[in-house]
C-alpha positions as CSV (number, residue, x, y, z in Angstrom):
1,M,0.0,0.0,0.0
2,S,4.1,4.9,-0.6
3,R,1.5,6.8,1.5
4,P,2.3,10.5,2.5
5,R,4.8,10.7,5.2
6,S,3.1,13.5,7.1
7,Q,0.0,15.6,7.0
8,A,1.8,18.4,5.3
9,E,3.2,16.1,2.6
10,Y,-0.2,14.6,2.1
11,L,-1.9,17.9,1.6
12,A,0.8,18.8,-0.9
13,R,-0.1,15.8,-2.9
14,L,-3.9,16.0,-3.0
15,V,-5.8,14.8,-6.0
16,P,-8.4,17.2,-7.5
17,P,-11.8,17.1,-6.0
18,S,-13.9,16.9,-9.1
19,V,-14.4,13.2,-9.0
20,A,-13.7,12.3,-5.4
21,G,-16.5,14.7,-4.3
22,L,-14.2,16.6,-2.0
23,N,-15.5,19.9,-0.6
24,R,-13.0,22.5,-1.8
25,R,-13.1,24.2,1.6
26,T,-11.2,21.2,3.0
27,L,-8.3,21.8,0.6
28,L,-5.3,24.0,0.9
29,A,-5.2,26.9,-1.5
30,G,-3.3,26.0,-4.6
31,T,-3.8,22.2,-4.6
32,A,-5.6,22.2,-7.9
33,G,-2.2,22.6,-9.6
34,A,-0.9,19.6,-7.6
35,G,-3.7,17.5,-9.0
36,A,-2.8,18.5,-12.5
37,L,0.8,17.4,-11.9
38,L,-0.4,14.1,-10.6
39,G,-2.5,13.6,-13.7
40,T,0.7,13.6,-15.8
41,G,2.6,11.5,-13.3
42,L,3.2,7.9,-12.6
43,L,-0.3,6.5,-13.2
44,A,-1.5,8.7,-16.0
45,G,-1.3,7.4,-19.5
46,C,-0.6,3.8,-18.5
47,G,-3.2,2.3,-20.8
48,S,-1.9,0.2,-23.6
49,D,-2.5,0.6,-27.3
50,S,-3.6,-3.0,-27.6
51,G,-6.2,-2.3,-30.2
52,S,-9.9,-3.2,-29.9
53,G,-12.3,-6.0,-30.8
54,A,-12.1,-9.7,-30.7
55,D,-8.8,-9.9,-32.5
56,A,-6.8,-8.0,-29.9
57,K,-3.7,-9.9,-28.8
58,A,-2.7,-7.7,-25.9
59,V,-4.4,-6.2,-22.9
60,S,-3.0,-3.8,-20.3
61,L,-3.1,-4.3,-16.5
62,G,-2.5,-1.5,-14.0
63,S,-1.1,-3.2,-10.9
64,N,-0.4,-1.9,-7.4
65,Q,1.4,-5.2,-6.5
66,S,4.8,-3.6,-6.2
67,D,6.3,-5.6,-3.4
68,P,8.6,-8.4,-4.8
69,K,6.5,-11.5,-3.8
70,P,3.0,-10.3,-5.0
71,K,4.6,-8.7,-8.1
72,D,6.1,-12.1,-9.0
73,V,2.8,-13.9,-8.3
74,I,1.0,-11.4,-10.6
75,A,3.5,-12.1,-13.4
76,K,3.0,-15.9,-13.0
77,V,-0.8,-15.5,-13.2
78,M,-0.5,-13.3,-16.3
79,D,1.8,-15.9,-17.9
80,G,-0.9,-18.5,-17.2
81,F,-3.5,-16.3,-19.0
82,K,-1.2,-15.9,-22.0
83,T,-0.7,-19.7,-22.2
84,S,-4.4,-20.3,-22.1
85,S,-5.6,-17.5,-24.4
86,G,-2.7,-16.4,-26.5
87,V,-3.3,-12.8,-25.3
88,T,-0.3,-10.9,-23.9
89,V,-0.7,-8.9,-20.7
90,N,1.3,-5.7,-20.5
91,I,1.7,-5.1,-16.8
92,N,2.2,-1.5,-15.6
93,T,3.3,-1.8,-11.9
94,V,3.2,1.3,-9.7
95,D,4.1,1.6,-6.0
96,H,1.1,0.5,-3.9
97,N,0.6,3.8,-2.2
98,T,1.2,6.0,-5.2
99,F,-1.4,3.9,-7.1
100,Q,-4.0,4.6,-4.4
101,E,-3.2,8.2,-4.0
102,N,-3.5,8.9,-7.8
103,I,-6.4,6.6,-8.5
104,N,-8.8,9.5,-9.3
105,N,-6.6,11.0,-12.0
106,Y,-5.7,7.6,-13.3
107,L,-9.3,6.6,-13.9
108,Q,-10.2,10.0,-15.4
109,G,-7.3,9.8,-17.8
110,K,-6.1,6.8,-19.8
111,P,-6.3,3.9,-17.4
112,D,-5.2,0.4,-18.2
113,D,-7.9,-2.0,-19.6
114,V,-7.9,-3.9,-16.2
115,F,-6.6,-2.7,-12.9
116,T,-6.1,-4.0,-9.4
117,W,-8.4,-2.6,-6.7
118,F,-10.5,-3.5,-3.6
119,A,-14.0,-4.6,-2.8
120,G,-16.4,-2.7,-0.6
121,Y,-17.1,1.1,-0.5
122,R,-14.0,2.0,-2.6
123,M,-15.2,-0.2,-5.4
124,R,-18.8,1.1,-5.2
125,F,-17.6,4.7,-5.1
126,F,-15.8,4.6,-8.4
127,A,-18.5,2.5,-10.0
128,A,-21.1,5.1,-9.0
129,K,-19.0,7.8,-10.5
130,G,-19.0,6.0,-13.8
131,L,-15.2,5.4,-13.6
132,A,-15.3,1.6,-13.9
133,G,-16.7,-0.9,-16.4
134,D,-19.7,-3.2,-15.8
135,V,-18.4,-6.8,-15.5
136,S,-21.7,-8.5,-14.9
137,D,-21.2,-10.6,-18.1
138,V,-17.9,-11.9,-16.6
139,W,-19.8,-13.0,-13.5
140,G,-22.1,-15.0,-15.7
141,K,-19.1,-17.2,-16.6
142,L,-17.6,-17.5,-13.0
143,S,-18.1,-20.3,-10.5
144,G,-16.7,-21.0,-7.1
145,Y,-17.8,-17.8,-5.4
146,S,-20.1,-17.4,-2.4
147,D,-23.0,-14.9,-2.4
148,A,-20.9,-12.9,0.1
149,F,-18.1,-12.4,-2.5
150,K,-20.6,-11.5,-5.2
151,K,-22.3,-9.0,-2.9
152,A,-18.8,-7.5,-2.2
153,S,-18.4,-7.1,-6.0
154,T,-21.7,-5.4,-6.6
155,G,-22.3,-1.7,-7.1
156,D,-25.2,0.4,-5.9
157,D,-27.0,-0.2,-9.1
158,G,-27.0,-4.0,-8.7
159,K,-24.4,-4.6,-11.4
160,Q,-21.0,-6.3,-10.8
161,Y,-17.8,-4.1,-11.1
162,F,-15.2,-6.3,-9.4
163,V,-13.7,-9.8,-9.7
164,P,-12.4,-11.0,-6.3
165,A,-9.0,-12.7,-6.3
166,S,-7.8,-13.0,-2.7
167,Y,-8.4,-11.9,0.8
168,Y,-6.5,-11.9,4.1
169,P,-7.4,-11.4,7.8
170,W,-5.8,-9.0,10.1
171,A,-4.6,-10.6,13.4
172,V,-1.8,-10.4,16.0
173,F,1.2,-12.2,14.7
174,Y,4.0,-13.7,16.8
175,R,7.0,-16.1,16.8
176,K,6.1,-19.4,18.3
177,S,9.7,-20.1,19.4
178,V,9.9,-16.8,21.3
179,W,6.6,-17.5,23.1
180,Q,7.5,-21.1,23.9
181,Q,10.9,-20.0,25.3
182,R,9.2,-17.3,27.5
183,G,6.1,-19.2,28.4
184,Y,3.8,-16.6,27.0
185,Q,0.1,-17.4,26.7
186,V,-2.4,-16.0,24.1
187,P,-4.3,-13.2,25.7
188,K,-8.1,-13.5,25.8
189,T,-8.9,-10.1,27.2
190,L,-7.5,-6.6,27.1
191,D,-6.2,-7.0,30.7
192,D,-4.4,-10.2,29.6
193,L,-2.8,-8.2,26.7
194,N,-1.6,-5.5,29.0
195,A,-0.2,-8.0,31.4
196,L,1.6,-9.9,28.6
197,S,3.0,-6.6,27.3
198,A,4.3,-5.7,30.7
199,Q,6.1,-9.0,30.9
200,M,7.5,-8.7,27.4
201,K,9.0,-5.3,28.4
202,K,10.6,-6.9,31.4
203,D,12.1,-9.6,29.1
204,G,13.7,-6.9,26.9
205,L,11.2,-7.1,24.0
206,T,9.2,-4.4,22.4
207,P,5.7,-5.8,23.1
208,I,3.9,-4.7,19.9
209,A,5.8,-3.9,16.6
210,F,4.2,-0.8,15.0
211,A,4.7,1.4,11.9
212,D,2.7,4.2,10.3
213,K,5.1,5.9,8.0
214,D,2.8,5.1,5.1
215,G,-0.3,6.2,6.8
216,W,-2.6,3.2,6.5
217,P,-1.3,0.6,9.0
218,A,-2.7,2.5,12.0
219,M,-6.2,2.2,10.5
220,G,-6.0,-1.5,11.4
221,T,-5.5,-0.7,15.0
222,F,-8.4,1.8,15.0
223,D,-10.6,-0.7,13.3
224,I,-10.0,-3.6,15.7
225,L,-10.4,-1.4,18.8
226,N,-13.7,0.1,17.4
227,L,-15.0,-3.4,16.5
228,R,-14.1,-4.7,20.0
229,I,-15.4,-1.7,21.9
230,N,-18.4,-0.7,19.9
231,G,-19.2,-3.6,17.7
232,Y,-19.5,-4.1,13.9
233,Q,-22.7,-2.1,13.2
234,F,-21.4,1.0,14.9
235,H,-18.1,0.6,13.1
236,V,-19.7,0.4,9.6
237,D,-22.1,3.2,10.4
238,L,-19.2,5.4,11.6
239,M,-17.4,4.6,8.3
240,A,-20.5,5.6,6.3
241,G,-20.7,9.0,8.0
242,K,-23.8,8.0,10.0
243,E,-22.3,8.3,13.5
244,A,-20.4,11.2,15.1
245,W,-16.7,11.0,15.7
246,T,-17.2,13.2,18.7
247,S,-19.4,10.5,20.4
248,D,-18.3,9.0,23.7
249,K,-18.0,5.7,21.9
250,V,-15.2,6.9,19.6
251,Q,-13.6,8.8,22.5
252,K,-13.4,5.5,24.4
253,V,-11.6,3.9,21.4
254,F,-8.9,6.6,21.4
255,D,-8.6,6.5,25.2
256,T,-8.0,2.8,25.0
257,W,-5.5,3.2,22.2
258,A,-3.7,5.9,24.1
259,G,-3.3,3.5,27.0
260,L,-1.8,0.9,24.6
261,L,0.6,3.2,22.8
262,P,3.4,2.9,25.4
263,V,3.7,-0.8,24.6
264,H,3.9,-0.1,20.9
265,Q,7.2,0.3,19.0
266,P,8.1,4.0,19.3
267,D,8.7,6.4,16.5
268,A,6.1,4.7,14.3
269,L,5.8,7.5,11.8
270,G,9.3,7.0,10.7
271,R,9.0,3.2,10.0
272,T,7.4,1.2,7.2
273,W,5.3,-1.9,7.9
274,Q,8.1,-4.0,6.4
275,E,10.6,-2.6,8.9
276,A,8.2,-3.3,11.7
277,A,7.8,-6.9,10.4
278,Q,11.6,-7.2,10.4
279,S,11.5,-6.4,14.1
280,L,9.2,-9.4,14.7
281,Q,11.3,-11.5,12.3
282,Q,14.4,-10.7,14.3
283,K,12.7,-11.5,17.6
284,K,13.0,-8.0,18.9
285,S,9.3,-7.5,19.1
286,G,6.8,-9.9,20.7
287,M,3.7,-9.2,18.6
288,Y,2.5,-7.4,15.5
289,L,-1.1,-6.5,14.5
290,L,-1.2,-6.6,10.7
291,G,-2.7,-8.5,7.7
292,L,-1.6,-12.0,6.7
293,F,0.6,-10.3,4.1
294,V,3.2,-9.9,6.9
295,A,4.2,-13.4,5.9
296,Q,5.9,-11.9,2.8
297,Q,8.7,-10.9,5.2
298,F,9.3,-14.4,6.4
299,S,10.7,-17.5,4.7
300,G,11.8,-21.1,5.5
301,D,12.0,-21.9,9.2
302,D,11.1,-18.3,10.1
303,L,7.8,-18.6,8.2
304,A,7.0,-22.0,9.9
305,D,7.6,-20.2,13.2
306,L,5.0,-17.6,12.5
307,D,1.6,-17.8,14.2
308,F,-1.2,-15.5,15.1
309,F,-4.3,-14.9,17.3
310,T,-7.3,-12.7,16.9
311,F,-7.2,-9.5,18.9
312,P,-8.6,-10.2,22.3
313,E,-12.0,-9.3,23.8
314,I,-12.5,-5.9,25.3
315,D,-16.3,-6.0,26.0
316,S,-17.7,-9.4,26.9
317,T,-21.1,-8.4,25.5
318,I,-19.5,-7.8,22.1
319,G,-16.8,-10.5,22.1
320,A,-13.9,-11.0,19.7
321,K,-15.5,-12.5,16.5
322,A,-15.5,-9.5,14.2
323,L,-12.4,-8.7,12.2
324,D,-10.9,-7.0,9.1
325,A,-10.5,-9.3,6.2
326,P,-10.1,-7.2,3.0
327,I,-10.8,-8.6,-0.4
328,D,-8.4,-7.7,-3.3
329,G,-9.2,-8.2,-6.9
330,Y,-9.6,-6.6,-10.3
331,M,-11.8,-4.0,-12.1
332,M,-12.2,-3.0,-15.7
333,A,-11.8,0.5,-17.1
334,R,-15.0,2.2,-18.2
335,K,-13.8,2.2,-21.8
336,P,-11.1,-0.4,-22.2
337,K,-9.2,-0.3,-25.4
338,S,-10.1,-3.9,-26.0
339,K,-13.2,-4.9,-24.1
340,D,-13.0,-8.4,-25.5
341,A,-9.5,-8.9,-24.3
342,A,-10.3,-7.3,-20.9
343,T,-13.3,-9.5,-20.4
344,K,-11.2,-12.6,-21.3
345,L,-8.6,-11.5,-18.8
346,L,-11.1,-10.9,-16.0
347,T,-12.8,-14.2,-16.6
348,Y,-9.4,-15.9,-16.3
349,L,-8.5,-14.0,-13.2
350,G,-11.7,-15.2,-11.6
351,S,-11.1,-18.8,-12.5
352,K,-9.8,-21.7,-10.3
353,D,-6.7,-21.9,-12.7
354,A,-5.6,-18.4,-11.7
355,A,-6.4,-19.1,-8.1
356,N,-4.3,-22.3,-8.2
357,I,-1.3,-20.4,-9.4
358,T,-1.6,-17.9,-6.5
359,V,-1.9,-20.7,-4.0
360,K,1.3,-22.4,-5.2
361,N,3.3,-19.2,-5.1
362,D,2.0,-17.0,-2.3
363,P,1.8,-18.1,1.4
364,S,0.6,-14.6,2.5
365,T,-2.9,-14.7,1.1
366,L,-6.1,-16.8,0.7
367,V,-7.8,-17.2,-2.6
368,A,-11.4,-16.3,-3.1
369,N,-12.4,-19.0,-5.5
370,S,-13.6,-22.0,-3.5
371,E,-12.9,-24.4,-6.4
372,A,-9.2,-23.8,-6.1
373,D,-6.9,-26.6,-4.8
374,T,-5.9,-25.3,-1.4
375,S,-4.1,-28.5,-0.3
376,A,-0.9,-26.5,-0.8
377,Y,-1.9,-24.0,1.9
378,T,0.6,-23.6,4.7
379,A,-0.5,-24.1,8.3
380,L,-0.7,-20.4,8.6
381,Q,-3.0,-20.1,5.6
382,K,-5.2,-22.9,6.8
383,K,-5.5,-21.2,10.2
384,A,-6.3,-17.9,8.6
385,A,-9.0,-19.4,6.5
386,E,-10.5,-20.9,9.6
387,L,-10.4,-17.6,11.4
388,V,-12.3,-15.8,8.6
389,G,-14.7,-18.7,8.4
390,S,-15.5,-18.4,12.2
391,A,-15.9,-14.6,12.1
392,T,-19.4,-13.3,12.8
393,E,-18.8,-10.0,11.0
394,I,-16.1,-9.0,8.5
395,A,-15.0,-5.5,7.8
396,Q,-13.1,-4.5,4.7
397,F,-10.6,-2.1,6.4
398,L,-11.1,1.5,7.2
399,D,-9.9,3.0,3.9
400,R,-12.1,0.6,2.0
401,D,-15.2,0.9,4.2
402,T,-15.5,4.7,3.9
403,R,-15.2,7.4,1.2
404,P,-11.7,7.4,-0.3
405,D,-11.4,11.2,0.1
406,F,-12.3,11.0,3.8
407,A,-9.9,8.2,4.5
408,S,-7.0,9.9,2.7
409,T,-7.4,13.6,3.5
410,V,-8.8,13.3,7.0
411,I,-8.1,10.0,8.7
412,I,-4.5,9.4,7.7
413,P,-3.2,12.8,9.0
414,A,-5.5,12.6,12.0
415,L,-4.3,9.2,13.1
416,Q,-0.7,10.2,12.5
417,Q,-1.3,13.3,14.6
418,F,-2.8,11.1,17.4
419,I,0.2,8.8,17.3
420,K,2.6,11.8,17.5
421,N,0.6,13.5,20.3
422,P,-2.2,11.5,21.9
423,K,-3.1,14.1,24.5
424,D,-5.8,16.2,22.8
425,I,-8.2,13.5,21.7
426,S,-11.3,15.7,22.1
427,G,-9.8,18.4,19.8
428,L,-8.8,15.8,17.3
429,L,-12.2,14.1,17.1
430,T,-13.9,17.5,16.8
431,S,-11.7,18.2,13.8
432,I,-12.4,14.9,12.2
433,E,-16.2,15.3,12.7
434,N,-16.2,18.8,11.2
435,Q,-14.3,17.6,8.1
436,K,-16.5,14.6,7.9
437,K,-19.7,16.7,7.7
438,S,-18.1,18.8,5.0
439,I,-17.1,15.8,2.9
440,F,-20.1,13.6,3.3
441,T,-22.5,16.4,2.5
442,S,-20.6,17.7,-0.6
């Protein structure tokens, strides 16, 4: 996922509000020019000149899979498509964060025929804006997907705009060998977690690895605390702009988080998630709340030593069954240069053949197609699939469950401000609420 490093940097890199629905009062003066620059930058003009019609022998893919492992997996899947169809895929890979930050300009300009994206609100948002192609005909050819996956791929108009490929749960990861050596037990409650963290400190470990240089990881911490303290329905209503950020319920989330910050790795705003993962890999940290993709940073015996537990209960009346399990997949441009080739590619990407390639090559994700051969899943993947299967409610992740502009322009800098100085929670929440009202009513 490179996000802005600070609030100031983010504001300097804002995309134009015409599509995102941003209220111009929330922008710094002069940012319209910044949007124009982004439009000619890394994502603009990526679309291929593959031709059109049934005879097209090439199709372009805009990919945010920039880390080495997922980038390699994408390449192998596209090779599989070429072998089966004879159509070449021209992959345009852009840094994950840059891809997300520039998505508005990208989709307004000359996007690739097919592009990687996310299920949930962020998919529906661009579909509703007319910036994505209807792939309902593709769904007529797919099998192996539950109704839940189809629902997550459906826009507000009832049409499908998304083909799911993979998903992954967020959980608390740890090294089994470290815990066995120290005699640590999986915490069941917040009090247990605090006691375990205190013991880890005594043992010379950083209790919880933490990073937020890229802006998005802290959203996972907010999500799980809100789900545990206030429940799933309040969480999704808050994301939809239906609840007030100034409520006592949200205040309690931040109060609880402030109490946990001292057991988190310090100086998080200067650290990437990969660097925090290395702290866990090197046995310097005892735990790390992140998505299953943390496994990308482990291999061999280290990967076999990796385990996880779901974040513990905070309120016994709410429990610990809700979690974040985002769905990744593909969308089609509103006017692909070759709709036939794009449709063929999307149909293949939703097939069990494509899923089987992913299973064989990536231990850090779970495939969405139930017809795939998952016998090659690692123990970690099998446990992750069981965790998602046992969840009572599943959220998509903060920046996928709310408006993209709100997540990017308000929540990222707000959470980074909180991490830097957690003392003025009331003032911070008032600021978030005021900006929310402006954005959600624009």
